[in-house]
LUMMI-82075 format. One record per atom (N, C-alpha, C, CB): x, y, z. Coordinates in steps of 0.05 Angstrom, whole numbers, plus 5000, padded with zeros to 4 digits. Each point is the difference from the previous one (the first is absolute). Glycine has a CB too. Layout:
<rs>
XYZ ...
</rs>
This chain:
<rs>
501749764996 498650245006 501150234995 498249785029 504450234984 501950245001 500750074971 502149875047 498349884936 501050084973 497350104985 504149635000 493650365010 497750104988 499950305005 497649555005 503150485022 499950305006 502150134987 498049955042 504549974952 501950164982 498850014974 504049885024 494749954962 498950064975 498150164997 501149664992 497350385031 497650194997 501650305003 495649635023 506650394995 501450265000 501050084975 501249925044 500149854943 501450044972 497450124982 504049565004 494050314997 497750114979 498950245008 498549574989 501350515034 498650205008 502050264991 497349705041 505550224966 502250224989 499650034971 503649865034 496349934950 499549984971 497850204993 501349504999 496350415013 497750194990 500350305007 497149605005 504150465017 500050285008 502650144988 497449885044 504449984943 502350104991 499550304983 501649475000 496250524983 499750244981 499350195021 498449794954 499950115066 499650265023 502350125008 496549795019 505150094992 502450125009 501450154982 500149675027 500450234946 501350144979 498950254995 501049604982 496250405019 498350224986 499350235023 497649634964 502550275061 499550195022 501449915025 495750124981 506450015026 501449935021 499050015030 503150134967 494450025029 498350085027 498849785006 499150444991 499749394987 498449795006 500649835024 499450024955 502749915049 501349835020 502350135011 498449624978 501450535041 502450095017 501649865015 497950285001 501549485007 501949805014 498549724997 502050375037 499649484975 499449704999 497149955014 505349885001 494550295018 497249925015 497650144985 502349965048 498450214934 497750094982 499949774982 500550525003 500749364986 500049764983 498449795011 504350104986 496549815043 499049795013 497250075000 504049895027 495550374982 497150095010 498149924972 501850475036 499349594942 498649944975 499249744993 502150354987 499549515027 500149694992 498249875019 504849974982 495150105044 498349875020 497750135007 503549835016 494850064999 497850105011 500149945031 497649954956 502650225063 500049935025 496849975011 504950255004 495149485013 497349905004 500050035031 499349654957 498450495050 499750065032 499049755013 499050504994 502649375024 498649775013 501049985027 499449764959 499850025060 500649985023 500849645004 496650505013 506049524995 500949714998 499749845028 503550164963 496249615031 500649785025 502949974998 495549714998 505350305026 502949995010 500849765016 499950484999 502949495000 500949755016 499950095029 503349814962 495549995055 500450035030 500949735005 496350365013 505249635013 501649815013 499649925027 502850154971 497549605036 499749945027 502049795010 495450124995 504649775027 501949825009 500249734984 499350215045 497849734945 499049754990 500850024968 495849955039 504050294949 500450004972 499250304987 499149465001 499150514980 499750234987 497150044982 505349955000 493650275002 497250034986 500450244983 496949805037 500850234947 500150264987 501149934967 501050305052 500049934935 500449944973 503450134996 494050024982 506949904994 502950094992 500249904969 502349955051 499350194937 500949914976 501249755005 500650434982 500049374999 501049735006 503250035006 496149764969 505550435019 502650035001 501050285007 499949634969 502150415018 501650264997 499650194981 502949775016 495050154964 499850164980 497150074995 504249834983 495150374996 496950094999 499249764984 500050565001 497049485001 498449814982 498750114980 499349765035 500450154939 498550094983 498249864983 503150265005 494449764994 498049794990 498150114982 500549765040 498250124941 497450134987 498149995017 500949894957 497050345045 497550025015 497449834987 502050495014 497549335001 497449884989 497849975024 503049724962 494950235030 497549935021 500649725009 496350304976 502649685042 499949695016 498749814982 499450185049 498649904937 498449744981 501950004983 495050035002 507050124984 501749954981 503149865009 497250404977 502849595048 502749915007 500549694996 499950385033 497949504966 500649674996 501049964971 496149845034 502650324947 501149974973 502550124991 495849974994 505550205028 502150174991 502449825009 497650495005 504449514968 502449885001 502550165019 498149824952 503150075066 501650145015 498550145027 502950074955 499050075056 498450135026 499050314991 503349725038 494950354981 498350254995 499650175026 497549744962 502050505028 498950185025 497049935000 503550424996 495549505021 497049935000 498350245014 501249465003 497250604981 498050225011 497649915007 501950304973 497349745056 497549845011 498450205015 502549565005 495250414997 497950145015 500549945032 496549974957 502750175059 500249945031 498249725004 500550575016 497749364968 497849805004 501349774989 495950294998 506249694983 501649804995 502649915015 497950144962 502650045055 502949975012 500249705015 500550565009 497749435009 500049765016 499949774982 497950215038 500449744942 500149804983 502649974984 495350045001 505850174997 502649974988 502349875013 498550374980 501249745045 502049835022 499349755003 500750355026 496949604980 499349685002 501149834971 495150125032 504650014946 501149864978 503149965001 496150174975 505050025035 503250035003 500749725018 500350614999 497949405021 500749755021 499449734988 499050295040 499049734942 498949714990 500949914980 496650065016 504150094962 500949954974 502950054998 495650114983 505949635017 503250054997 501150184976 500349545021 497950414957 500950104971 499450294999 499049554977 499750575044 499050264996 502450245010 494649785007 506450165014 502350195016 501750124978 500449705043 500850084937 502350124985 498850234976 503049515011 494250484993 498950224978 499850225014 497549734971 502950335057 499350235013 502750155007 495649785017 505150454966 501850185006 499350225023 501349894954 496350175047 498950175017 497250044997 504050195001 494749935016 497250065001 499450295005 499349545017 498450524968 499750305002 496749965006 504250244962 495449885062 496750025012 498750284991 501249715045 496950244946 498350264990 498850125027 498549804949 501250445052 498350155023 497349994992 503550315012 494949635008 497150004994 498950075026 499949644963 497450525032 498550035021 497649815002 501650454997 498049444979 497549805000 500049785024 500050054946 502849865068 499849805016 499050085023 503149794980 496050475031 498850015022 497249945001 503350285008 495549664968 496949894999 500149694997 498150454976 504449445024 500449714999 499149875027 503950064967 494449745034 499349905024 502149805013 495550074983 506549874997 502249805014 502050195015 499849614960 500950625025 502350165011 502849894994 496850145037 505250014973 503049924994 501750045027 499650154946 501549625061 501850065025 502449784995 495850175039 506649954957 502449834998 501149875023 501050274968 498049805054 500849885027 498849755000 500450425024 500349424999 498949765008 497649985012 503949905003 494949875001 497250035015 500250015028 497849774967 504250205043 500750085030 502750125001 497349645019 502250674974 502550185002 501749965028 497450354969 505549575025 501450015024 499449805021 500350454990 498949335002 498649805019 502149865017 496249924967 506250135028 502749915019 500150165023 502949864963 495850355036 500250195024 497350005019 503250324969 494749485025 497949975013 500449915025 498049944963 500950145060 499949905024 498549785008 500850395005 498349454975 498449785003 500849764977 496250345022 502949434981 501049774987 498749994968 500549755050 497050354951 498649984970 501350204985 495349875013 506250064973 501250194979 499149964967 504249995035 493649864967 499349934971 497050144998 503049504995 495950675024 497850124999 499850224980 499849865043 498250184938 500250214977 498950255009 499749684964 502050485046 498950295005 499750114972 502550085047 499249854934 500150144976 499449834978 503150315019 494349594977 499049794984 501350064966 495249955037 505050254957 500450124971 503149944992 496250425007 505449575019 503050024996 501049794981 500550195046 501149864935 501349864983 502949935010 497150224966 504949935048 502449945009 501850054976 498249685035 501350424943 502150044985 502150195008 497049874969 502450305048 502250225008 502249845017 496550445001 503049355009 502049875017 501649814987 497350065036 502949934936 501549844986 502250144984 496149725000 506250134992 501850184981 499849924972 503250055035 497350114952 499950024966 502350124991 495250064997 505849764982 502550104984 499650154975 502149635019 495750514983 499450204975 498650235020 498949624953 500750585028 499250255007 496350055001 505350154977 493949965042 497350094999 499350295006 499349545010 500150584969 499150295003 497150055000 504050104977 495150045042 497350095001 499550284982 499849765048 499050284932 500150224980 498250255012 500549654958 500050605034 498450215009 497849994982 503550275019 494449874982 497550044982 501250044974 496950215034 504650024960 501450104977 501349764985 500750465022 501049414996 501649754988 498449834992 503450025024 494849904990 497949804989 499150044973 498649955042 500250304953 499450054972 501849984980 497250245017 505449834991 502149994980 500649674992 502150485021 498049335002 500349734993 498049874989 502750005030 494950104974 497549864984 500150024970 497150125037 504150154958 500250064974 502749864988 497350445009 504849525002 502249864995 499549724992 502250295030 496249584989 499949705001 497949964976 501049905055 496950284940 498649984978 501750024971 496450185032 505250004971 501550004974 502049804998 499250454995 502049395023 501349824997 498649714987 502550285038 495049744974 497849794990 499950034972 497050005040 502250244948 499450064975 502949924979 496150395022 506049654993 502649974982 501349705002 501250525008 497049314996 500649715000 501949934976 495349895023 506849964976 501249954976 501950234986 495949704996 503950505019 501950244987 502350015020 496150314978 506149805018 502650015013 499750235024 502749854954 496150365041 499450195021 497949955021 501550284967 499849735058 498750015025 500250225018 500649584995 497950475020 500450205021 500749805027 496250414978 506049685033 501049845022 500450155024 502149734969 497950155055 500450115026 502349945015 495849985000 505750205010 502549995012 499550015031 502350224959 498749535056 499550045027 502550015012 495849784999 505050485019 502350075010 499349945032 501550374959 498949435051 498849935028 502449795010 494250054989 508350075014 502349835004 500450045031 502350064950 497149715069 500850025028 502749945005 495849895011 505250255009 502849955008 500649725012 500350495009 497449425007 500249765009 500349754975 497250215044 501149824938 500349814983 502550024984 495449975001 505750284993 502649984988 501849885018 499250394973 500949645052 502349945014 499449655014 501050635011 496849314978 499249715011 499249995031 503549804964 495650405043 498449995029 497349935002 502650325010 496849465000 497149925002 498949995027 500749754962 500750375054 498450025031 501050225016 499549515003 499450595016 500950255011 502549985015 495650145001 505449625011 502850015014 502050084979 498849625034 501050224942 502150044977 499750244991 500049574986 498250575012 500050274984 500450225018 496949834966 502450145060 500950225019 503249995005 495249985025 505649784970 503249945004 501650124979 499249565020 499550444955 501150104975 499050284998 500249544977 497950545036 499150285000 498350064971 504450145031 494549684961 498150014977 497250055004 503049724984 496350305044 497250045005 500050205029 498349474976 499550575025 499650215031 497549875013 501850534981 498649525045 497349875015 497650204997 502849755037 495350064962 497050154999 499750165029 497549594968 501450635031 499750135027 499050264991 503749765027 496250424999 499550275001 499850135032 497649904951 500150225052 500050125026 497050025007 504650264994 494949595030 497349965011 499850275019 499949424998 497150675008 500550225019 497649975020 502650324966 498149795064 497949945018 500150265015 500349475003 497450645008 499750255014 497849935025 501050314952 499549895070 498349975022 498350245001 503349715023 493850214984 498350265003 498649945028 498950114946 502250135075 501550214996 502749905002 496650335016 505549854981 503049915001 500749875026 501250374970 500849455031 500349875021 502750135011 497249594984 502850485043 502350115013 501849805011 497550375010 504449534971 501949765005 501750045024 500249914950 500650365059 501650055018 498749975030 502250294965 495049715033 498950005023 500449745022 497050304970 502649745053 500449815020 497349835002 503650325025 494249824967 497449905006 499549714990 498550474998 499549365010 500049734988 498350044974 500449725046 500750154931 499249984977 497249904997 504549964991 493450174995 497649894997 499749774978 498650455017 499849374990 499649814978 499350114973 498849715033 502150144949 499950154966 497449814988 506550134988 491850064998 498149924984 501350064969 495850105038 504649744947 501949994975 497949974974 504349745027 496250484959 498549964975 501749974975 496450245021 504649524962 501649974982 498749984970 502749805038 498950264942 499449944973 502649964988 495750254998 503449664974 502449984985 500350204977 499949535011 502450604979 500150194981 501249854967 500850385046 499849374957 500949914977 498549784987 503950145016 496249794960 498949784985 501649894978 495950205010 503649614974 501649864984 498349954975 502849805039 498750184939 498849974969 501749814990 498350464990 500749444984 501549834982 502250224987 495749614990 502950655005 501450154989 501050255019 497649824959 505450195048 501350165021 498850275003 504149764992 495950384986 499150305004 497150054997 504450134983 494049695015 497250025005 498949845026 499750064950 500850055072 499349915019 498250185018 503749724992 494050314999 497950195013 499049935030 498450074951 500249685045 499049885024 497850185013 504649775007 493750324973 497950195012 498249885025 499850194951 499549585041 497949825023 502049875023 496049824960 505950075029 502149855017 502450094998 498049654997 503550535016 498950095026 499350255000 502349725022 497950464962 500050295001 497150085011 503550044961 494349875036 497350075014 500650005028 497149804966 504150005042 500549995032 501550225007 500149535002 502550544985 501650215008 498950255000 503349764986 494650344994 498950234997 497549995023 501650054946 497549785056 498349945026 501650125029 498049514974 504050365026 501650065028 500850304999 502349505004 498450584975 501350324999 497350145007 504149994959 493649935031 497150175005 499849945032 497049924949 503749875060 499349955027 501550185021 499149544985 503450485005 501850155017 498950334999 504449624991 495050444989 499350274991 497450075016 502349964951 496049895055 497550005015 500650015027 497649764967 504250065044 500649975030 501650275009 500449444997 501450634984 501650225009 498850235006 503149824978 494350205012 498350285009 498749965025 499050144954 501049695062 498449935025 502350125022 497049514980 501550595042 501650065022 499849805020 499650454992 502549535026 499749845022 500949684996 496150365013 505349624957 500849704997 502349965024 499149974943 502850195066 501849985021 499049865025 501850404980 495949695028 498749875022 498849705005 499350444997 500449484976 499349754993 501749795015 498350184958 500749595051 501649835014 502149814984 496050045030 503549994942 501949834978 500750204981 497749525003 505050434987 501850154980 498949874975 504550105030 494950104949 499549954970 502549994985 495650235003 505449554982 502149984987 499349924974 502449935038 498850194937 499349944973 502549954985 495950275001 503449504983 502949874988 499349934972 501949775044 499650324940 500049954968 502249894994 497450354988 502549355003 502249884992 500549974968 499449795045 503050224947 500449884972 501349745001 500450444981 499749474995 501249734997 498349795008 504250195006 493449844997 498649765008 498749814978 499150295039 501349824939 499249784980 502449834989 496050304986 506149725033 502449804992 501249925029 501550234949 496549565057 500949865028 500050185023 502849704976 495150485024 499450205023 502450095012 495749805009 506250294971 502950135011 499850225014 502249854965 495650285034 499550265021 499649965024 498250204971 500149645031 498949975031 501749805013 495150094990 506349724994 502049815013 502750205012 498349554964 502350615017 502050195008 499550175025 500949994953 496750105043 498850185023 500449855029 496150214965 503349535035 500049895023 503249895005 494649894994 506850084991 503049975006 500950265007 500849634969 498550595018 501350215011 499250105030 500350094950 497149805057 499449985027 501549895019 496450014984 504449695008 501449845014 502650125009 497749664978 503350494995 502950095005 500450285014 500949754958 496450345050 499650245015 501350244987 499749735039 499450304930 500850154986 499150295005 500449614974 500850605021 498750275003 497750054985 504050155010 495949704965 497550044985 497549925007 502849974973 497149875047 497849945016 499750025029 499849774966 502150495044 500550045028 496950085007 505650165001 493549765023 497350075010 498349835000 500650354988 499749464991 498249784997 500549725009 499050274966 498949565047 500849775015 498349764990 501350285041 499649564944 498249794995 497949845025 504049964964 497050065057 498549925022 497850185011 504149775008 496350474979 498050225012 497750024978 503950325028 496249534948 497650014985 497549875007 502950054970 495050105034 497549905010 498649834979 499750405030 500149724946 498449904978 501150154971 495749925036 504249894945 500950144971 497649954981 505449895004 494050384984 498049974979 501250064976 496450115028 503949724954 501150014970 497250054979 504649635012 496150574972 498450104984 500849914972 499150365031 499149434958 500649844976 499350184975 499049545025 499050284956 499250084979 496750084999 504149714983 495950585018 497250115012 499150184983 501049965045 499650004924 498650224979 498449884982 503650295001 495049515010 498349884976 497049985010 504149714981 495350365043 497549915010 497650244984 502649775055 495350094941 498050164983 498450185019 499649634965 499750555018 497850255012 497849905013 500750304964 498649415025 497549955013 500149885032 498449914950 504249985050 500649965030 502949975004 495649775008 505350405013 502849965005 501049825021 500150434984 500249325006 500949745015 502849935004 496249864984 504750125040 502949955003 500049765017 501750484994 500549405009 500349735017 502350025014 497849724969 502250215057 501950005020 500849735001 498450385025 504149574966 501649725004 501550035026 500649914950 499249905069 501650075025 501849785006 496450265018 504849805004 502549825010 500650135026 502349874952 498249895063 501050055033 498349955020 502450324987 498249745034 498449915024 497050134999 504649965031 493549864980 497150105000 499850245009 498449615006 502650455017 499150235013 500350274987 500949745035 501650254957 500750274984 499150014972 504050055028 495349734963 499050004973 496950045001 504049694984 494450305042 497750025003 499850274999 499249615021 502350554996 500250325006 500250074972 502650055048 499449894932 499850094976 497850004981 503849925011 494749874993 497349924984 498150195009 500849514997 499250555034 497850155007 500350284990 499349705038 503550364965 500750304990 498850064968 504849995031 495949794959 499050024970 496850054997 504049664987 494550165031 497650035002 498650305008 500849495010 500750615009 498950205009 500650264979 500449775051 501750174938 501050204978 498050034974 504949875016 494049824977 498049974984 497550115006 502249664990 496950355037 497250095009 500650344992 498649585046 503350484966 500250304997 500250114969 502549995049 497849844932 500150084973 497349884983 505550035006 492249935008 497849874990 498750144978 499749825042 500750434958 499150154982 501050014968 499250205044 503849664959 501649974979 500049734989 502450355016 495849444992 499849734992 502549865000 496450124974 505149895047 502449855003 499849755020 502350444990 498549345001 499149745012 502749875005 495349964975 505149935048 502349825007 499649745003 501750345019 499349444972 499349705009 502649875006 495849944971 504049855041 502449895014 500049824978 500050055055 502849864933 500549844976 499149715012 504250324976 495949535003 499049724998 502049825016 497850104952 500849785070 501549795019 501449794986 496650075033 502749914935 501349794987 502550074983 495749805001 504650455006 502850094990 502449905018 497850434981 504749525004 501749895016 501450165024 500349734960 499250555034 501150215018 500250254984 502549675028 498750514982 500050284985 501349944974 500550295043 498449894938 501050044969 503150075001 495350194981 505549804996 502950074996 500150315010 501049654955 500650405061 500350275016 502250015017 495650045001 505250265003 502350055018 499549855027 500950484978 496849515031 499249895025 501349725005 495850264997 504549594980 501049755005 503149965011 496549904965 505150375025 502349995012 500350015033 501150204954 496849975054 500050045030 498549735012 499750574995 498449304993 499449775014 502449795000 495250094988 505849864992 502649804999 502150095021 499549914948 500750365060 502350075016 498649985029 502850344964 494549725040 498949975024 497149924997 503450315018 496449414986 497549874989 497450105016 502849574985 497450515040 497750095017 499150314994 501949675037 499650464948 499250284995 497450034988 504450114994 494250085012 497350054990 499850154978 498749985039 499949994939 500150144974 497649944983 505149985002 494250204984 497949994980 500950164974 496449965039 502749884940 500550134971 497350044990 504549764989 495250535005 496950094988 500950004972 497750345038 500549444946 499949984971 497350064991 503549684999 496750324973 496950014988 499149764988 500550464989 500949275017 499449804993 500049805024 501650154956 496949585041 499949825018 502049814997 495750095005 503449684979 501649774996 502350014975 495749775019 503550424965 502150004974 500350284992 498549554980 503150535011 500550284987 498050134981 504449865003 494850345007 497950174979 501550084977 497150195035 505549874968 501650164982 500649774983 501850415029 497049624941 500649824979 502550054987 495449944994 506450265013 502250084989 502650075020 496550154965 503049645055 502250005021 502849994991 496849795028 504950374976 503150034991 499949974970 502249805044 496550364944 499750034970 499850304994 497649564995 503850524982 500250264989 497150124995 504549864979 493349945021 497550114995 498750085028 499649734956 501350255065 499150105025 500350275004 500949595017 497850594967 500750284998 497050175009 504149904958 496050325037 497750175018 496849904990 503750485004 496249404974 497449884989 499149775015 501250144956 500749825063 499249685014 499250125031 504149594970 495750685037 499250075025 498050214998 504349885018 494550165006 498550264998 500750165025 496049794973 504550475027 500750155025 497950025022 502850264970 494949705030 497649955015 500449825019 497550104966 503449635027 500549805010 502550045019 497649764961 504750365030 502050065018 499050215025 503449904958 495250285032 499050175024 498449865022 499850344968 498349455022 498649875019 501549845018 496750014971 505449815016 502049875017 501550185017 500549684967 500850555025 501050175015 498850105025 501750084962 495750005035 498050085019 499549805018 498050274970 502049455027 499349795019 503049975012 495649734973 506450295015 502649945017 500650245019 502249704962 497450555033 500850205014 498250005029 501650264952 495849675044 498249985024 500849815015 496550144979 504149615012 500949775010 502450065015 497949734965 504450385023 502250045015 499750205022 502449884961 496250285036 499550205024 499049885024 499150354970 498749455022 498949865020 502349775018 495250094968 506349805012 501949815013 501650145011 499749694973 501050565023 502650175016 498950115029 502250204950 495149675054 499450045029 498150215002 504449855016 494150244965 497850225005 497649875005 501850324971 496649795049 497249895007 497950204997 501949695032 498750524955 498350184989 499349984972 501750265033 496149594962 499249944972 499050234986 499049565012 500150675006 499050234983 501850104983 497350125033 505549864976 501950154981 500549854977 502250225035 496749554961 500049864971 498950154979 499749615020 498450514986 498550164977 502050214994 495049925016 506750134996 502250284997 502249914978 499750175055 500149554941 502349874985 499450014975 501349715032 499650454948 498950044974 502349974980 496350305019 503449504963 502449964980 498950184976 501549465013 501050674982 499750214974 500149864973 502350375025 495449574968 499349894968 501850144979 494949925012 505650324992 501750134979 503249935000 496550385003 504249605024 502549895002 500649734987 499950265040 498149574962 500449744993 499549994973 499149835041 499650334939 499950034977 502850114985 494950055014 505950155004 503050144996 501849804998 499250405027 501149424991 502149795006 499649794980 500150085050 497649844941 499449804979 501350124975 495549835020 504650434973 501350104975 502850035002 496250244990 504649855036 502749995001 501749755001 498950395017 500049424999 501649765002 499249804977 500450085050 498149954933 499149824981 499450064972 498649845037 501950424954 500350044971 501750244998 495449804986 505550204984 502150154992 498950294998 502349614978 495050435021 499050295003 498050025017 501150104958 499850045066 502250145007 502349845007 497150325012 502549485000 502349805007 501450165023 500849774950 501550145053 501750105022 501250344998 501449455001 497450674977 500550275003 497850165006 503449944972 494849935042 497350145006 501150155030 495849614973 502050525036 500650215020 500649875024 497250344982 502049385026 500649865025 503349914997 494449815006 506750124972 502149844994 501750174983 497549575003 502750694995 501050124985 503550015005 494950224995 505949784979 503349994997 501149734999 500450415027 497849374970 500749734996 499749944972 498849895044 502049844946 499549914972 496750034993 504449655003 495250324975 497550064989 498249795006 501950254966 499349485017 498149784999 500649825022 499550044951 498649875064 500449845027 500149724990 497450335034 504349504985 500849744992 500349895030 502550114949 496349675059 500049915028 501849734999 495050225011 506749724972 501949825002 502050075019 499049884956 502449935063 501250055019 502750144997 497349645015 504050254962 502350154994 502649815010 497350505006 505049654989 502549895016 501350165016 500649744968 501050165053 501450125018 503150094986 497049715039 503450584955 502350054984 502750015018 496950274967 502649815055 502350055018 499549925025 501250344975 500449785049 499849915027 497250075011 505150065006 493349775001 497450045008 500050125025 498649644974 503050395044 499850155021 500150314999 501649615016 498750454956 500050314995 497950004976 505350135015 492649994994 497450044983 500050244980 497549805040 505150204945 500350204978 498449964980 504150065010 495749674985 499049894973 497149935004 504549824985 494250335031 496849925007 498250034973 500450205052 498349604942 498150044976 497750235004 500749484992 498450574988 498350264995 497349915022 501650154939 497249625060 497749905011 500750035029 498549684961 504050225046 500849965034 499950285007 503549565003 498050604981 500350285009 497050135005 504750044971 493949945010 497650145002 498249925026 500250014948 499849715058 498849905025 501250105021 498849624981 503550385021 501850135023 498950315005 504749704985 495350434994 499450275008 496950045004 504250174975 494349685014 497350015007 499149925025 499649954958 501549855057 499949885025 501150205016 500249544985 502450545012 500950215017 498350215006 503749894984 495450274995 498650195003 497649985011 502250104970 496649685025 497149945014 499949925030 498649834954 503350045052 500449905027 501850195017 499649524982 501150745007 502350195018 498750155022 502950104958 498449965058 499250245020 502050234995 498249685039 501250584973 501350224993 502449985015 496050274989 506049844997 502950045010 500650295011 501449664966 500450315051 501150275014 501650144978 500349805048 500250074929 502050144980 498149994975 505149855019 492450184983 498250044979 501250204978 496149915034 505350314978 500850224982 502549924985 498050355030 503249454981 503049944988 499649894971 502249855049 500250164935 500249914978 501149695006 500550504976 499149335009 500549714998 501249924982 496949925018 504849844978 499949875022 502150035023 497749734970 504250435022 502250035017 499450075030 502250134957 495750065046 499550075026 497549835017 501950484980 497549275009 498049865009 501849855021 496449984957 504550095066 501549835016 498849985025 503850104977 493749955029 498649975027 499449694998 497750515007 501449405018 498849735008 497649944985 501650045043 498949764934 497949894989 499350204973 498549775049 502950444947 499650144976 500849894972 500450355031 497849714949 500949944971 499650224984 499049545002 501350474972 500050194983 497849914976 505150145016 492850034982 497949894983 499650244982 497649665034 501150264941 499550194978 502450104983 496450135028 506049774980 502250124986 499949954969 502849945043 496349854950 500249904970 497650134989 502349545006 496050595001 497550094989 500050334998 497549565022 503750574999 500150285001 503350104999 495149995027 506749834977 502650054996 501050145025 499550024950 498850025073 500950085022 499949805024 498850444980 499149505023 499149795022 499750125026 502449654979 496450245040 499350055031 501049815016 496250214990 504249825036 500849835020 497649915014 504550215005 494849575001 498149925016 500849755015 496950214970 501549725053 500449735013 498349824989 501350195040 499949614951 498649724991 501849774998 496750264974 502249495038 501249755005 499249874971 499649985057 501950084920 500049914974 502449904993 496850294991 503949455001 502349914991 500349814978 500850115040 501149874945 500749844979 501249725013 501050454968 498249345022 501149725005 500949864980 497449995032 505249964962 500849874977 498349704995 504950265009 495049714967 498349724995 501749884979 495050155010 506149624997 501649824985 500649735010 501750394984 498849445008 500349745010 501549965024 499649894956 499149975067 501449955022 502449844998 496050045018 504749854960 502849855003 501850174982 498149495008 501850714989 501850194984 501350225024 496749954949 506150125041 501250175020 501750154980 499949695046 500350604958 501050134979 502950105019 494750154968 507749845017 502150035012 502250044983 498149765031 503350494972 502050124980 499249984974 503449915029 494350194963 499250044975 498749764987 503350334998 496849435015 498749734989 498249865016 503749954976 494749865011 498149885018 501149725008 496150254978 503849665048 500249715007 497949905005 503550045013 496849664980 497349845010 500549865029 498749884948 499750195067 500149905031 499349705000 498550465021 502049375001 498849765001 496950045008 504649785010 493850004984 496950015008 499350075027 499549674969 498550505035 499250035027 497249925005 503150355003 496549445012 497749845003 497750235014 503149475006 497850665008 498250205010 498050134982 503550065028 497250004944 498350114981 499649794976 501650495014 498849284989 499149854981 502150004972 494950115022 504249734962 501949994973 499550234988 499949544990 502450585000 500450254987 501249924969 501050275049 497049804931 500949964972 502350164992 495649894988 504850365020 502250234996 499550004971 504049945039 494050284956 499350054973 501850234987 495249855012 505950124962 501450194991 499250074972 503549875029 497650344957 499050074973 503150064987 494450225014 505549634962 502350014984 500650284986 499149504994 503550555008 500750304985 499649934970 503950205035 496250074953 500050024970 501150274990 496049694999 504550304980 501350264986 497850144986 504649784991 494050134992 497750114984 497949794996 503150324977 494449765022 497549854998 498550194972 499549815062 500450004922 498950184970 498649814983 504050314995 494049794992 498849844983 499350194975 498549675039 502150254939 500050134973 499449834980 502950295013 495949834960 499349834981 501550144977 495449835021 504850044954 501150084972 499449784980 503850275021 496049834958 500349784976 502449894989 496550214989 503349555007 501749804995 499949894972 499749915046 502550084939 499349884973 501649755003 499250444969 500049335024 501149734992 501249964972 496749845031 505950194957 500550044974 499649704987 503250435009 497849355005 499949774991 502349884985 495950125001 506450084993 502249904988 502550175014 497149854954 505150065045 502650105012 500850224988 501349605012 498350374956 501450244982 498850255010 500749734954 496450245052 498650285010 500950105025 495949874978 505049925038 501550135027 502950174990 498049545034 503650324952 502350114992 499550284989 501949554991 496250454992 499050274985 499750205019 497649784967 501250135059 498650185019 502550135013 495449725008 506250105002 502450105017 501850204981 500149525031 500050404940 501850194982 498350264998 502349604970 495250435033 498850254999 500450155026 496949834967 503149985053 500650115027 502250165002 498049655017 504450234970 502650115001 500250254985 501749565005 496750434970 500250284982 498350195017 500449804948 497550105067 498450275012 501550095022 495449864989 505849975030 501550135019 502250184993 498849655022 502250284954 502350164989 498750284996 502549594975 495750385008 498650274989 498750155026 498949774950 500350095067 498750185026 502350145015 496149655009 506150214991 502650115012 500750264990 501749555006 498550404964 500650264987 498450245001 501749724975 495450215027 498250255006 500250095030 496649844963 504150015052 500450135028 502250115005 497649735015 504450234966 502650165002 500250275003 501249704976 499550475037 499750314999 501750124979 498950015049 499450154939 501050114974 501850255006 495749834974 506750165013 502150235000 499150254997 502949734982 
</rs>
């Protein structure tokens, strides 16, 4: 195929030679020539990920780019040689099934191009590339064959030695036209081909697991920064007895077959938005400091990859790290996790409480939920206890706490009972069309009032004063789940434009959060401001002058100045419990049974990811090839003379 590429270059140079000689300005440089030959295609790749057991995801099979004609799936069987296969999202799972069942078919696949489509949202089946029990290995119970995700295909957890790109809507139209033209040109020498440039460093170096790629520095650990905050702030230096904690938790990251199309609108971002709205509503109440229990909010990242955020959080606690100073696992009274809550219908906002832990604490939580429900009777919000036939809590961060402390009391609030209502779990199709903001408002209202009761309030009349800002919820949906306005909206100004909730990688020393991602940074600023108390240095510029006890600098990234406030809001590194960063490199530590098996997820390095198309002529005889290269030589000589400065 490399020789074919050379022939192509010769042909193009031959065809454009007159243009060079007639108008030197037509191509000012080699990049100009290249731009005239190729059409860049916007797409979102499936990339190579590794763990201690092996690798998943996609990569070119070797060290070179792959070039192949573009054909539709229905025409691939008749095609001689390998092809870039264009498929609809509805055909993708059947294509992967065929690859595993038909041994004669894989050699025909040079790459896969997946069309963008909005039609799938009306499909009754749905599309989820995750397995039927996501992350079953981390469940705190034995039944790991339960089907929480019935439509799950599991294709994202397998490794492929070819490239898969999700096309943008514009690129989809281009590729549909190209494949149609190729179909019409059967028997002719001219074809439009795709060039896949997805060369993973781990593939080039022969690294097929996390241990070897970390050692050879061809990959980086998955990870980022979780955020926690206390309302009201905790006086860590106080000698007073620490109050029991009521902890509300959510996840901020999701997964997808396509790395840069990880939105997770329903799972888990609807829960994240609900929690932010809860904090906003409770922050407007007076007297929270007089309640018998302390409210703590935690937003984990890395949960889609072995719950690495919550597992690292507990390890940081055991290491008595400053990042979690003031928190104690033994002082947690109960945990409430907000899961997927964005799909309840307007006819009836029904949510399900999935419970765990000792019966007395669990009953108090259920009673608090019922009291909150009663206070919302005009809003048709209903809470039901999840089915007793379920094996336990659904996939959630609460699982990490249960494995560490089996008797801990907790509840996961979800919009489903025994199986996900989200038909696009861990799919690029889990976007804003998969949720409604009014459902998130209802869930946030229920949780806010429940937390207030659990924190020790006996005055139920205050519940009616807890109002969730529906406008804020709608703005958060736009900010965190769409490119317009995306992360350039008023709430999240000065960050990147299009949100993506893939966890990312740890680039440097995780103890120094200088490379905090945009989402984590926004959440930190939001929580720090909402949970803050006034500072004596409120007029001081920051961050340099925020040196008082418990002081932090907020708003600096939005107004360029910032203000000092008192807030207990912290970043917590989120990466594998078996990794240590030392002297600029990562070291794999021995297994720690306290935190269970750790897969140690990493992502392969790469230099460039690119997809482009061009016309390719197959001459059918070697004399044509020789003539093409002769033309190339003459053309280059002529071009060089034209570019030489005139005396």
